[in-house]
C-alpha positions in Angstrom: 25.1 -16.0 -29.0 25.4 -18.6 -26.3 23.6 -21.9 -26.4 20.8 -20.6 -24.1 20.0 -17.8 -26.5 19.9 -20.2 -29.5 17.0 -22.0 -27.7 15.2 -18.9 -26.4 16.3 -15.5 -27.6 15.4 -13.3 -24.6 18.7 -11.4 -24.0 18.1 -7.7 -23.4 14.4 -8.1 -22.8 13.0 -6.8 -19.6 12.5 -9.3 -16.8 9.1 -8.3 -15.7 9.1 -11.0 -13.0 11.5 -8.6 -11.1 8.5 -6.3 -10.5 6.9 -7.1 -7.2 3.4 -8.7 -7.8 2.1 -6.5 -5.0 2.8 -3.4 -7.1 0.9 -4.8 -10.1 -2.0 -5.9 -7.9 -2.1 -2.4 -6.2 -2.2 -0.5 -9.5 -4.9 -3.0 -10.8 -7.1 -2.4 -7.8 -6.9 1.4 -8.2 -7.6 1.0 -11.9 -10.6 -1.1 -11.2 -11.9 1.5 -8.7 -11.3 4.3 -11.3 -13.0 2.3 -14.1 -16.1 1.7 -11.9 -16.1 5.4 -10.8 -15.7 6.9 -14.2 -17.2 4.2 -16.4 -14.3 4.1 -18.9 -11.0 2.3 -18.5 -9.2 4.5 -20.9 -10.4 8.0 -19.9 -7.2 8.6 -17.9 -5.3 9.1 -21.2 -7.3 12.4 -21.7 -6.2 14.0 -18.4 -3.2 16.4 -18.4 -0.1 15.0 -16.6 -0.1 17.9 -14.1 -3.3 16.6 -12.5 -1.6 13.2 -11.9 1.4 15.0 -10.4 -0.9 16.8 -8.1 -2.8 13.7 -7.1 0.4 11.8 -6.5 1.6 14.5 -4.2 -1.7 14.6 -2.3 -1.6 10.8 -1.7 2.1 11.0 -0.7 1.4 13.9 1.8 -1.6 12.1 3.3 0.5 9.0 3.7 3.4 11.0 5.3 0.8 12.5 7.7 -0.1 9.0 8.9 -3.2 8.4 6.8 -2.9 4.9 5.3 -6.2 4.6 3.4 -7.8 7.1 1.0 -11.1 8.0 2.6 -13.0 8.0 -0.7 -11.8 4.7 -2.2 -10.8 2.9 0.9 -7.6 1.8 -0.9 -4.2 2.6 0.5 -2.7 6.0 -0.5 0.5 4.3 -1.7 -1.6 2.3 -4.2 -3.0 5.5 -5.6 0.4 7.0 -5.6 1.7 4.0 -7.6 -1.1 4.3 -10.1 -0.6 8.0 -10.6 3.1 7.3 -11.2 2.2 4.6 -13.7 0.0 7.1 -15.6 2.8 9.7 -15.6 5.3 7.1 -16.8 3.0 6.2 -19.7 2.0 9.8 -20.5 5.5 11.3 -20.3 7.7 8.5 -21.6 11.5 9.0 -21.5 14.3 7.1 -23.1 16.5 5.0 -20.9 20.1 6.2 -20.9 22.5 4.2 -23.0 23.3 0.9 -21.2 20.4 1.4 -18.8 
């Protein structure tokens, strides 16, 4: 263990500061919208993953067709896509490959 690790043992821990803040803020905005719409911040856990896959695709296709904002929420389609991806990552966790 080098001297730095003796002072603060953080080797191997994820560097969350590498995640763009704009991604975190985008997902938070969609979560706030969803919480206000459905009245429950945790109800997303009761939805089958296929529905999030379908929603992710719908937002991606709308974005590819040139529509920037979701007409219902007024938020960018990419933000919704990121939120759906976050739900899928949480609901269908996978192990990182060795060394990854």
